[in-house]
C-alpha positions in Angstrom: 0.0 0.1 -0.1 2.9 2.3 0.9 4.4 1.6 -2.7 1.3 2.5 -4.5 1.0 5.6 -2.4 4.4 6.7 -3.3 4.2 5.7 -6.8 1.0 7.9 -7.2 2.6 11.0 -5.5 5.7 10.5 -7.7 3.6 10.5 -10.8 1.8 13.5 -9.8 5.0 15.4 -9.5 6.7 14.1 -12.5 4.4 13.9 -15.2 3.2 17.3 -15.5 6.8 18.1 -15.5 7.8 16.5 -18.4 7.6 18.5 -21.9 4.8 17.7 -23.9 5.3 16.2 -27.7 5.5 18.9 -30.0 2.8 18.3 -32.9 3.6 20.0 -36.5 1.1 22.3 -37.5 -1.6 21.7 -40.5 0.3 23.5 -42.9 3.7 21.7 -41.9 1.9 18.5 -42.4 0.6 19.2 -45.5 3.7 20.4 -46.8 5.7 17.5 -45.7 3.1 15.1 -47.1 3.2 17.1 -50.6 5.0 15.4 -53.5 6.8 18.7 -54.2 10.7 18.6 -54.9 11.2 21.7 -52.9 9.4 20.7 -50.0 12.1 20.1 -47.6 11.4 19.8 -43.8 13.1 23.0 -42.9 11.3 24.8 -45.6 7.7 23.3 -44.5 8.8 24.1 -40.6 9.7 27.7 -41.7 6.3 27.6 -43.9 4.4 26.5 -40.3 6.2 29.5 -38.3 5.2 32.0 -40.6 1.8 30.5 -40.9 1.6 30.7 -37.2 2.0 34.4 -36.9 -0.1 35.4 -40.0 -2.8 33.1 -40.5 -5.7 32.2 -38.2 -6.2 27.9 -37.4 -9.2 28.2 -39.9 -7.0 29.7 -42.2 -4.3 27.2 -42.0 -6.8 24.4 -42.5 -7.9 26.1 -45.6 -4.6 26.7 -47.1 -3.5 23.2 -46.0 -5.9 21.8 -48.6 -4.0 23.6 -51.4 -1.3 21.1 -51.1 -3.3 18.3 -52.0 -5.8 20.3 -54.5 -4.1 23.1 -56.0 -7.3 23.8 -58.1 -8.8 24.9 -54.9 -6.5 27.8 -54.5 -7.9 29.0 -57.7 -11.5 28.3 -56.9 -11.1 30.4 -53.8 -9.2 33.4 -55.3 -11.9 33.5 -58.2 -14.8 33.1 -55.3 -17.3 35.8 -55.0 -18.0 35.3 -51.3 -16.6 37.8 -49.2 -15.2 35.6 -46.8 -13.0 34.0 -49.6 -11.9 37.7 -50.5 -10.8 38.2 -47.2 -9.1 35.3 -46.6 -7.1 35.6 -50.1 -6.0 39.1 -48.9 -4.4 37.5 -45.8 -3.2 34.5 -47.7 -1.4 36.7 -50.1 0.3 38.6 -47.3 1.4 35.0 -46.0 2.9 34.1 -49.3 4.7 37.6 -49.1 6.2 37.3 -45.5 7.0 33.4 -46.3 8.9 34.3 -49.4 11.0 37.1 -47.8 11.5 34.7 -44.6 11.9 31.3 -46.1 12.9 31.9 -49.7 16.7 31.0 -49.1 15.6 27.6 -48.0 14.6 26.5 -51.7 
């Protein structure tokens, strides 16, 4: 009984102190899964860092779909929906910052 109590107390103090595993972002995962020749792990990681600074989680989810279906980007860009227009402006800004920040990784 004493061992069980000691083990439980130890677990209560040690487990919260352990770092949580780092989960790759949705953009990074999509980039790494893509079959593009220029998609290195370093470039995908850099792209995710820029996305984290400039795109919302929902924007990132939408942008990640472009890796699997590039035509979807064209559909969003040409859409008459106001939400798509606003997204596209944010996405263009993301692209500019990405090119300036990560372009050297190509």
